[in-house]
C-alpha positions in Angstrom: -0.1 0.1 0.3 1.2 3.4 -0.8 2.3 5.9 1.7 -0.2 8.7 1.4 1.3 12.4 1.0 1.0 14.3 4.3 2.3 17.0 3.5 0.3 20.6 3.4 -0.3 20.7 -0.4 -0.3 16.6 -0.5 -3.4 17.1 1.9 -4.9 19.2 -0.7 -4.7 17.5 -3.3 -6.6 14.3 -1.6 -9.2 16.5 -0.1 -12.5 16.0 -1.5 -13.8 18.5 -3.9 -15.9 20.6 -1.3 -13.0 21.0 0.5 -10.8 22.1 -1.6 -13.1 24.8 -2.6 -13.6 25.8 1.2 -9.6 25.8 2.0 -9.4 28.0 -1.4 -12.3 30.5 -0.8 -10.8 30.9 2.6 -7.2 31.3 1.6 -9.1 34.2 -0.9 -10.5 35.3 1.9 -7.3 35.8 4.2 -5.9 37.3 1.5 -8.2 40.0 0.9 -8.0 40.8 4.7 -4.6 41.2 4.3 -4.9 43.7 1.7 -7.4 45.4 4.1 -5.3 45.6 7.1 -2.1 46.5 4.7 -4.8 49.7 3.1 -6.2 50.8 6.5 -2.8 50.7 8.4 -1.7 53.1 6.0 -4.6 55.5 5.7 -4.4 55.2 9.6 -1.1 57.1 9.6 -1.6 59.2 7.0 -5.0 60.2 9.0 -3.1 60.3 12.0 0.1 62.6 10.3 -2.1 65.4 8.6 -4.6 65.6 11.3 -1.3 66.8 13.8 -0.2 68.3 11.0 -3.4 70.6 10.4 -3.4 71.3 14.4 -0.2 72.3 14.4 -1.3 74.9 11.5 -4.6 76.0 12.9 -3.1 77.1 16.5 -0.1 78.7 14.8 -1.7 82.0 15.0 -2.3 82.0 11.6 -5.8 83.7 10.6 -9.0 81.7 9.4 -9.4 83.5 6.0 -6.2 82.6 5.1 -6.0 78.9 6.2 -9.8 78.7 4.3 -8.3 80.1 1.1 -4.8 77.1 1.0 -7.3 74.5 1.8 -10.3 75.7 -0.3 -9.2 73.2 -3.0 -7.9 70.5 -1.4 -8.6 69.7 2.5 -5.6 67.6 3.0 -7.1 65.9 6.4 -10.2 65.2 8.2 -9.8 68.0 10.6 -9.0 70.2 7.5 -12.3 69.0 5.9 -13.9 69.7 8.7 -12.5 73.2 9.4 -13.2 74.0 5.0 -16.9 72.8 5.5 -17.6 74.9 8.5 -16.0 78.3 7.3 -17.7 77.5 3.9 -21.2 78.0 5.7 -19.9 80.7 8.2 -18.9 82.8 4.5 -22.0 81.6 3.0 -24.3 83.1 5.8 -22.7 86.1 5.9 -22.1 86.6 1.7 -25.9 86.2 1.6 -26.9 88.4 3.9 -28.3 86.0 6.7 -29.3 87.5 9.9 -30.2 84.7 11.5 -27.5 84.4 14.7 -29.1 81.5 16.1 -29.8 79.8 12.4 -26.2 80.3 11.6 -25.1 78.5 14.9 -27.0 75.7 14.3 -26.0 74.9 10.6 -22.9 75.2 11.2 -22.7 72.8 14.2 -24.9 70.8 11.5 -22.2 70.8 9.1 -19.7 69.7 11.4 -21.6 66.3 12.3 -22.4 65.6 8.9 -18.8 65.7 7.9 -17.5 63.9 11.0 -19.9 60.9 10.0 -18.7 61.1 6.4 -15.0 61.2 7.5 -15.7 57.9 10.0 -17.7 56.2 7.4 -14.5 56.7 5.0 -12.4 55.7 7.8 -14.8 52.3 8.7 -15.1 51.2 4.9 -13.9 47.5 4.7 -14.0 46.9 8.5 -17.1 44.9 8.1 -15.2 42.4 5.7 -12.8 41.6 8.7 -16.1 41.3 10.9 -17.3 38.5 8.8 -14.5 36.8 7.9 -13.2 36.7 12.1 -16.4 35.5 13.3 -17.6 33.0 9.9 -14.4 32.3 8.9 -13.7 29.0 12.0 -17.5 27.9 10.7 -16.8 27.8 7.2 -13.6 25.5 7.8 -15.0 23.6 9.9 -18.1 23.1 7.7 -15.3 21.9 5.5 -13.9 19.7 8.3 -17.1 17.9 8.8 -17.2 17.5 5.4 -14.0 15.4 4.9 -14.6 13.4 7.7 -18.1 12.6 6.5 -16.1 11.2 3.4 -13.3 9.8 5.2 -15.8 7.7 6.9 -17.5 6.9 3.5 -13.9 5.4 2.2 -13.5 3.8 5.2 -16.9 1.7 5.5 -15.9 1.0 1.2 -12.8 -0.1 2.1 -13.6 -2.2 5.1 -10.3 -0.9 6.6 -9.8 1.0 9.8 -6.3 1.0 10.7 -4.6 4.2 11.4 -3.2 4.6 8.2 -5.9 4.5 6.6 -8.1 6.8 8.8 -5.5 9.5 9.6 -5.0 10.8 5.8 -8.5 11.4 5.8 -8.7 13.3 9.3 -6.0 15.2 8.7 -7.2 16.7 5.1 -10.6 17.5 7.6 -9.0 19.6 9.9 -6.7 21.6 7.8 -9.6 23.2 6.4 -10.4 24.0 10.2 -6.1 25.0 10.4 -7.1 27.6 7.5 -10.1 29.2 8.7 -8.1 29.8 11.8 -5.6 31.2 10.2 -8.2 33.7 8.3 -10.1 34.5 11.2 -7.5 34.6 13.9 -5.9 38.2 12.0 -9.1 39.5 10.9 -10.4 39.5 14.5 -7.2 41.1 16.1 -6.8 43.9 13.5 -10.2 44.6 13.3 -10.5 45.6 17.4 -7.3 47.3 16.3 -9.0 49.3 13.3 -12.3 49.8 15.8 -10.4 51.4 18.3 -8.1 53.8 16.3 -11.5 54.7 14.9 -13.0 55.5 18.0 -9.9 57.7 19.0 -9.8 59.4 16.0 -13.5 60.1 15.7 -13.1 61.3 19.3 -10.4 63.7 18.2 -12.6 65.1 15.1 -15.3 65.7 17.7 -13.3 67.5 19.8 -11.8 70.1 17.5 -15.6 69.8 15.8 -16.1 71.6 19.6 -13.4 73.9 19.8 -14.1 75.3 16.2 -17.9 75.9 16.8 -16.8 77.8 19.9 -14.6 80.3 17.8 -16.8 80.8 15.3 -19.6 81.6 18.6 -17.7 84.1 19.6 -17.4 85.5 16.2 -20.9 85.2 15.4 -21.6 86.9 19.1 -18.8 89.7 17.9 -20.7 90.8 14.6 -24.3 89.9 15.9 
């Protein structure tokens, strides 16, 4: 009786078609997750760096008008987007001759809230993929394992041979699917939690800046009122 190939590649080749499809799907999901992880890591690093740069410029004493003109066409950070949105509403209201001071403050606050929601949505994009792979990956791998064990038992029943040499390769092939499911799921869960925490921190930072800038504009409104 030939010795079965117990290498990872051999286990894959010997697995049933359904188990192979499960393995390939989980491997594809794992590659997709790692692509998202790299993209998000770069995004969060860039966002934090741009926030730091904008805050340094904002609190340097540069006039709001000059800063608005320099950022109008290309706000380069989430905070810059907040600043431009609020200043645009501010200038639009005064240029149109509006005298509703209370209404202006409410509109600015609303614009800030909408911009924050938009930026948070951008930061959260594709995190659902990590959450889905992290929660469903082990179960999909387990499905492949169950299917592989069923196939192995059918082969054992057909051959009427229950020796370990016959049973072990089929069980190993089946368990390989669960292992791939865990390989895909564990990093997905870890990075989903990490990125969710970063989204919360950056959202809190944006909300803090929005409150401070809203207070600055509120004082400007009171002075003009």
